[in-house]
N, C-alpha and C positions, 0 to 999 in steps of 0.2 A: 410523490415528492420525497419520501423517506429514502428510497433507493437511489434517487438522483443525488441527494445530499451525501449518502455514503459513497457513491461512485465518485463524486467530486472530491471527497476527502481522500479517497484512495489515490486518485490521479495526482492531486496536488502534493500529497505526502511523498509519492514516488518522485515527482519533480524536485521537491526539496531535498530528498535523500541523494539524488543524482547531483544536485547543486553542491551538496555537502562534500561529495566525492570530488567534484571538480574544483572545490575550494582548496584542495591540498591541505586538509587539516585547519581550515580557516586562515591559512597563510596568504591566500589570495583574497584580499579584503573586499574586492568587488562582489564576491559571492555571499558575503555575510547577510545582506538585506534579503536576497531571494531565499536563502536558507531559513532565516528566522520568520519572514513573512509567510513562507510556504507552510511551515509547521503550525504557525498560529491559525492560518486559514483552514488547514486540514483539521486541526482539533476543533475549531468552531463548527465545521461541517459535520464532524463526527458527533459533537454535542447536539447539533440540530437533528440528526437522524435519531439519536437517543430520545430527545425531547418529543419527537413525533410518535414515540411508542415502540421503536424497534428494540427488541431485547438485547441487552448488552453482550450476552454470549454470542449471539449471531453477528451483531455489528462489529465487535472487536475481532472475532474469528475471521470474518470475511475481509475486514480491513487489513489485518496483519498478514493473512495468508496471501491475499492478492498482491499486497505490497512487496512481500518477499519474492514472489514469483516474477512480478513485473521488473523489479530492480535487477534481478539476476539476468533476465533475458536482455534488457536494455543495456546493462553494463557490459555485456558481451560485445555489443556492437559499438557503444559509445566510448568505452575505455579498454577494449581488447582484453577484458577479464575472462578467465576460463569459464566454460560452460560444458561440463563433462556429461557423459552418459548417465552417471549416477545422479548428478544434479538435475538432469532432465527427468529422471525417474522420480526424484523428490518433488519436482514441480508438478508432475502428473498426480502424485499422491496428495499434494496440497489441493489441487483442483478437485480431486475425488472427495477429499474431506470437506471442502466447502460445499460441494453439491450435496453430500450426505447431511450436513448440518442444515442446509436450506430445506431440503426435502423432508427431513424429520421434523422441522419446525412447522411446516404447513400441514403435516398429516395429523399431528396430535390435536 
């Protein structure tokens, strides 16, 4: 249940961030509710994962790293934002870092 809560927090935070981008700086008022609701639900699910015993370093690291990588990839297609080779390398390093954190947390 803990990883499901964290996964939900990540996906909803990514959607809220993409909605924030689509809102054009909150000038398109129709996007305000999805942005605010998305962030509130995301933080609730992050809190839920933490309250179930997930270490904050792992939860926040995975949440933020996955969010950055997913937003970069989705924004490439949704908003035609650049996704350079260097950015791809950065995303690969993020994935490697998250895996390292996860594996080191289960070994100790």
